N, C-alpha and C positions, 0 to 999 in steps of 0.2 A: 430712692429705692425703685420708684417707678421708672426712672430714667435708666437705671442699671438693668431693669427687667426688659425694657424696650431694646436696649443695646444687645443684651444677650439673645433676645428673640431674633433680632436682625442678623446676628452672627450665625445663629442656627439656620435661619432661612438661606443665608448666603452659602453656607456649607452644603446644604441640601441642594441648592440650585446648581452649584459647581459640580457636585457629585452626579446630579441628573444629566448635566451637559456632558460629563465624561462618559456616562453610560450610553447616551445617545450617539456620541462620537465613536465609541467602540463598536456599537451595533452597526453603524454605517460603514465602518472600516474593516469589519471582521474578515471579510473575504480577501481583502488586500493583505491582511496579516496572516491568513491561513495559506493562501496560494501565492507562489512567487514564480510565475511562468517565465521561462526563457524562450523567446520566439525564434531563435536561430533554427533554421530548417535542418532537420536531421538528415535530409538527403545529402547535404554537403559532407557529412561525417560517416556515412554508411561504410566506407572502406576501412574504418577502424576495427570492424568485426569481420573476421575471415568468413567468407561465404554468404555474407548478409546482403539482402536486397531490400529496397523500400517498397512497402505495400500501402495501398490507399483503401481505407474503409469508409463507406458512406453511412452516416447515422440516419435514423428515421426522421430526425428533425432538421435534416439538410446540412449538417456539418460534415467536414472532411477530416478524417483522422489519418495520421501517418504512423507507420510502425516499421520496425526492423524484423525481417523474417529470415531465419536460417533453416533450411530443410533438414530433417533428421537423416541420419545415414542409412536407416533401414525402416521397415514398417513395424518393427517391434521396439525400437528405441524410444525413450520418453521425449516429450516436448515440453519445454518450459513456457508458461504464459506469465510474462513479467509485467508487474505494475510498479511504476516508478514513484518517487516521493513527490514533494510539493514544490520542488525548485529545480533549476538547471534543465538540461536536456538529456536524452539517452546517451549522448557522447560521454557524459561524466562517468558512465558505468561500462565503458568499452572493455576494460581489462576483465571485469566480472563476466561480461557476456562471452568474451573469448574463452574464458575458462569453462563456462557452462557447456559450450558446444564442442570443446576440444576432443571429447571422447565419442562424438557422434550424435549427441542429443540435439533435438531441434529447439528453436527459440522463436517466440513471437513477443517482442518487446513493444508495448504500446506507448505512444506519445499522447498524453491526455489532451483533450480539447483546450486550445489556448497555449499549448506547449509545443515547441520544436517543429513548427510548420503545420500543426493541426489548427483548424479554425474553431471559433466559438470561445466560450468562457466557462471556467470550471465551477461546478457546485456539486454537492454530494449526490443528488439524484442524477445529474448528468454524467458524472464519472462512473457511477454504477451502471448506467446505460451503456457507456463506452466499454466498460469491462465485460458486460454481457455480450455486446456485439463482437468483441475480440474473441471471446470464448466460442461463440457460434461460428465465426470465421474459421477458427482452429478445428472445431468439430467436423467441418467438412473435409478435413485433411488428416485427422487422427481420432482414434477412439478415445472415449473419456478416460479409460483406464491407462492411457499413456500421458495424460496431461498433468503436469506438476505446476500448481499455481504458486507463484513466487511474488510476494509483496514486500516492498521496503517502505518504512516510515509511514507517510500518509497512505501509500498504496496498500498497506496491510489491511486497512479498513475495507477496501474494495475486495481484497483477496479473501478475507474471512466471510464477508457477505456472499460472494460468489460461491465459495465452498459450501455455504449453508443452503444454497439454492440449486446447485448443479453438481452432478457427479464428477469426480476427478480421482487421480491416483494418489496424490499427496499434497500437502500444503507446507510451504516454506515461508517463514516470517522473519524479517530483519528489522529490529527496532520497532516493535509493535506496541500498541497502547490499548487500554480498555475502551476508552471513548475520548472524543475531542473535549467533551465537557470535563472529564477527569483531569486531562492534561492542562486545560485552561485554568481550572481551579487552583492547580499548583503554581501556575505562573501569575495569576491574578486573583489571589484569595480575597481581595477586598471588593470584587465585582460579583454581581448575581449572574454568573456566566450561564447557568442552566436556563435562565429566562431570556437571555440575550442571543443565544446561539441559533443560527439557521442550519448549520451542518453539524451533525452529531457523530456519525460513524460509530454506532454503539456495538463494537465487536464483542464486548463481554456478554451481552444479551444473546448473541448468535452462537458463541463458542460451543455451548452444550449440544448444538445440533450438527456439529462438524465431527465426523467419526473417522476421517482419513488419517493416515500417518502424518505426524507433525514434526518438523525440524525448525527450531527457533534459535535466533542469534540476537544477543543484546549486550551492549556495553554496560559494565557495572556502574560507571559514572557517566551516564548519558546526560549531557546538558540540555537536550531538546526534549526527549521523551524519557522521563525518569525510569530507571530499571524496575522499580516497584510495580509500575503499570504493566510492563511486559511480563513480570512474574505472575501477577494476578490473572492476566489473560491466559497465560500458559496453563496455570492450574485449573482453569475453567474448562479446558478441552477434555472430553471423556476418553479419548483414544488411549489405549494401553501402549501403543507404539509411538512414543513421543520423546523428544530430547530437547533440552534447553542448554545451549552453549553460552557461557558467560565470558565476556572479554574483560579481564581485570584491569581496565584503565579508563581514562576519560576520552570518550569518542562518541560519534553518532554515525550509524551506517558504516561499520568498520569493514575491513577486508574480509572476504569470505574464507580466507586461509584457515581459520580455526575449524571450519566445518567442511573443508574441501574433501577430506576422506569420507565423511558422513554423506555428502552429496553423491559421491561415486557409489557408495553402498546403496543409497536410495535408488539411484538410476538402475543398478543391477537388479534390485528387488522388483522394480516396476517392469523391467523387461521380462523377467522371469514370470511375473504374474500375467503379463500379456500372452506369453506363449502358453501358459497353463490354461488360461481362459479360452483360448482358441481351440486347444485340444479338447477341453470339456464340451465346447459347443459342437464338435464334430459328431 
């Protein structure tokens, strides 16, 4: 009996030890699992987007960020501030960018630190700093009421945060989530992810403070960010002018074709509001 007890105790201790090692390993590897930077310099692919040029932004901590910039057709047309996802380079979204600027809108698409020719390594706090820097760069060229913040996947976390901190014309979210913790819990329900996470991107907590018009896009069967998280986040935004477009298939960061018409309507509203605000200021 005593021997059986000792064997059982050893088995329990072994299981606990293995579980602890897994937790330690996941803690150490978490940023490698969250961020998948492609280092190919976006300078080589800038010709993919009509009218685009490469801009260099210097961060306060000494890093160099690269971005694609397309000037707007006029001083009343909107400008998209685009935040990419956690993998690849901006070149992966060349068709999307070409559509966004086709009717004269401007575009500043930021390559996160560590991605696409930008130096440094990504973390939540650093990406938020990068997003704010890009916004400030853009504000020197366009009023806040012309800026449409557009985030995809991981970039939606920065987009929601920036929208809660700075004025803008509208917010567009593609494949958004409530928080990294919520997404991780669905992927790793057997891990204490809330205690292990370094980067949280708690968009759900910030959503109530974002009052700009909102356009959201999400796949109904998203294998990366479950649709339920995007729905929960969408519901948390207080704006009366908001729309969630659901793509009824299995995908992640789908084509923006389902919201193409809505984007054009949004651009028209933004331009009209800019003209109205200027007349009011006279």
